[in-house]
N, C-alpha and C positions, 0 to 999 in steps of 0.2 A: 448634209451633203457640202463641198466642198466649199469657199470662199467663190465669188462668184468673178468673173472676167471682164464680164464685160455688160452693161446696164442699161437698159432704158430708162432717161431721166426723164421726168413731166413734173414742173413745180407748177402750181397751183397761183400763176403772180397776183392774184386777187385777195391771194388772202395778203392776213395781217402783216406775214414775214415775209411772203413769199418772193418781192419783187428783190428784198434789199438780199438776199437767202440762196437765191440763185448761182450765183458765179461763186461762192462760201460751198456750197451741196457740190459743185463741178470740181473743185478745189480738192476738196475733204475724200471725194472718192477716185481724184488721179492720184491723192496719197497714199491711199490705201490698197492701190493697184487695180482698180477698177476703172476700166475703160469709161465713161457716159457717155451714151449716144442722146444728147439731149433734143428734147420735142417740142415744138407750143403745143398745146391745147386750147379751142376755144370755147370750148364748154364743156360740161361733165360728160350731154351725152356722145360725147366724140371720145373719151377717153380711151373707154373696152374696145371698139374699133380699133383705135391709133393699136394700142397695146395686142390685138391679135396680130395685124397686120405685120409688125417684128416680132413674131416667138419665134422662127428659124433664127435670127439676128444676135439676137440675146440671152444670157442666161439667167436674168430676172429681168424687172421690173420695181425701179424706184419710185414713189410718188411722192412730192410734198404739198405740202396742205392742211385743211384741218379733215374734220369726218364726214361730211360734205362730200367733200372732193377723192376721200380716200375707198367711202362704198362701191363709188364711181367705176370706182376702177376692179370690182370685185371681180364682176361678169368677164371683164377681159383674161385676165393673168387665169381662172378658170380654165376658158374656151384655150390659150394659149400651152397650159399647161407648166408656167414658169411661176415660182413664190413673189411673193409681193414685200418688196424693203421700205419701212415707215419712216418716212420723216416729218418731223409733227412740228407742223406749221401754223397750227388754226389758234382759232380762241379758247375751246376747249380741251382737243387732247384726248377725247376719253380711250377711243381704242387705244392710244398707244399707252393710256393709263394702265387701260386692262390687262395687257399684254409685257407693261413691266418695261417698257423702251424709254429709253432717256430724253427729255428735254432738249437737250443739250445738241445742237446739230452734229459734233463732231463724236461725241458718245453716241449717237444712235447711228452713224455713217459706221462709228467699231462695229455694232450686233449686225449688221450687215457682213462687213466683211469677215468676220467670226464665220458664215456659215450655216449655224444654227439655225434650224425652221421646225414650225409647228403647226400640225393643222389644225383650223379653227371653224365653228359654225357660223353659218351666214343665213338673215332671215331675210324673208319677202313676203312684201308687201304688192298684191296685185302687180307684181310681176316684178316691178323693184326691190333692189338688193337695200341692207341695214345688218350694220355691224353692232349694232350697240342699241338702239328703242327707235322704235315706231310710235306716235302715239295719235291723239286725238283731243282736241280739249285747250288744254290753256299752254301745253307746250307750242303745238299747231299755232296758236293764234302770236304765241311769242316770235316762232319763227317768222310769220309775216312782219313783227316789227320790227326784228332784228335785222338790221341791212348792215351792207359792208362797209356804210361809213361810220356808222355807229360804232360797228366792232373795231376798227381801227383805228377811232378816237377815248375808248374805253376800254380797249382787251377785255378782260375777263372780266370786271367790273359790269361790262355793258348788260350781259345775265341780270344783274340786278336793278339796274333802270330802268331795262323794259320791264322784266318780273311787275313791277310796282305799279307800271302804268299799267299793264294784262291783270293785275287781279281788281284793281280796282273799279274796273266792269265785265269782272269775269260774273256769269249765271249757268246755273247747270243745267244740262240738254238733257233727253231722252234716249239709250241707245237699248239696243239686244248684245248680250253676247255668249255666241256659241261658240261649244267645244263639243269634245266625242260624248262626252256624259249628258250633256243638260244643255238650256238656251236658257237667259236670266235675263228680265226685263232690268234697267237700273234708269237712274237718275244720279246723272255723275258734273263733276266741274272735268274731269281728265280718264282716260283709258288710255296704260300707255303697256307696249309687249316690246320685252326685251329679250336680246337675245345675249348681250355683251357681261359685262359687270358693271361700270360705270355709265353715268349719259351724264350732260346739264353739268357738266365743269367739274369730277369727282363725286355725285350722288351717286347710290348703289342701288341696282334695280331691283335687286334681294339679297337679302343676307350670302344665302351662299350660292346666288350664281355663277356661273363661270361660260366661258365664251367657245367654248368645248363637251359640254354637260349634255349635249343632244337634247336641248327641249327650251321653249321659251317663258315667260314668267307676265304673268301677265297682271297689273293693280291698274284697279276702278276706285277712285277719289271720291266716295258717297256724301260729302260733309252739305248740309247746308249751309255753312255758314264758313265765310271763304275765309276770314277773318285765324279759323280755328287751324288753315293750315301753317300759320307761322310757330304755331305750337311743335308742329312735327320735324323743324326743321333740322333737329339733329338724329331724326328715325330717318331721315332720307338719305344722310350721309351714311349712317351704317347698313342702310336698307331693313329699317325694321318697322318700317312704315306698316307692311303688314298685319303686327300686332296688332293697333286702332282696330276699335269698331266701327266703322266707317271704311274702312280699307278693305274691301274686296279681295284677294290675292288668289291666283289661280294660275296651274301648268300645265303645261300641253304641248303639243307637239304641234298642231293647229286650231286656228281659231277662226268665226266669222263675227266682223264686227257690221255694226247696221244701225244706221241712225234716222227717224224722223226724218230730216233737214241733212242735204248732202252736207259735208263738212270736209275741212282739208285731212291731210293726213302730212303729219312730220316725220322723216326719217333722218336720222343720223342729223338735222337741222336744216335738211332741207324738205320744203315742201313736191313731195315727189306727186301725192294723187288724189283722191275720193274717197269715201265714201257710199256704197258700201264697200267694205272692204276686208280680205282675205289674208290670213296670215299665217305661215307656211316655215318651217326651217331645211336649210342645206347639211346634213350633221358634216364636219370633217373636209367642206367642201373648199377651201382656198387654205392653199402654205404659204406662210409668211416668217418671215427670220422675226427673231425673236430673242432672248437673253438666256 
């Protein structure tokens, strides 16, 4: 599509750098001949309706924030039928990493101004959207502990600090994984269902995962000893953890996860629902600006 001329701009001022970069985002968009219509949004639940409301007044929606803010915009841009521009202002910025969008604000605006778009898949868990990963277990516990204050104080190091605390008290739980072909009972530390390629600040969901491949990648960490996870650090970065005997890896378009005790589900860093959880995918549902 041609370079957009009018953009609805929404910046999460509660994200790590949102408050300081809002005015800079407005200035940079104007410098690239894009007129921003800036609106505040009080909560992630109001983001999609806000975008849909301005559908006939703008050419695109530009959202600045972390991955949790971006996934909250997904249903809004789908309903409005407009592309999503991404300004990475969060802690992990894994969607931007997956799409090759620079973390530098001016360079990210250049991507939007260039006007090149692509269609990407959207994961859904119990009706809630996610771009990167939705998970049960360790990551959900981490999301509970990873407060906004900790993110602002420690940045990307916040993940490592909180992860050590979560791992110290981690215990396996019982779950049932249901796909189109089988139902499996497991005892696991974490079940993660990936849509995109990256999560958790650069870990790969699976070595061949892509955000436009039309399927979900599930892995289950079935370790009896938590300390073994330390041996897998390099495998997680490359997405080769599925080669480990204790890691169950499954690829499908839909999953159902049931747990004996209802557990929280973390989608792109936000606790959005609880088990039982149904996971599905909308192939090519969201149009985004990308290099």
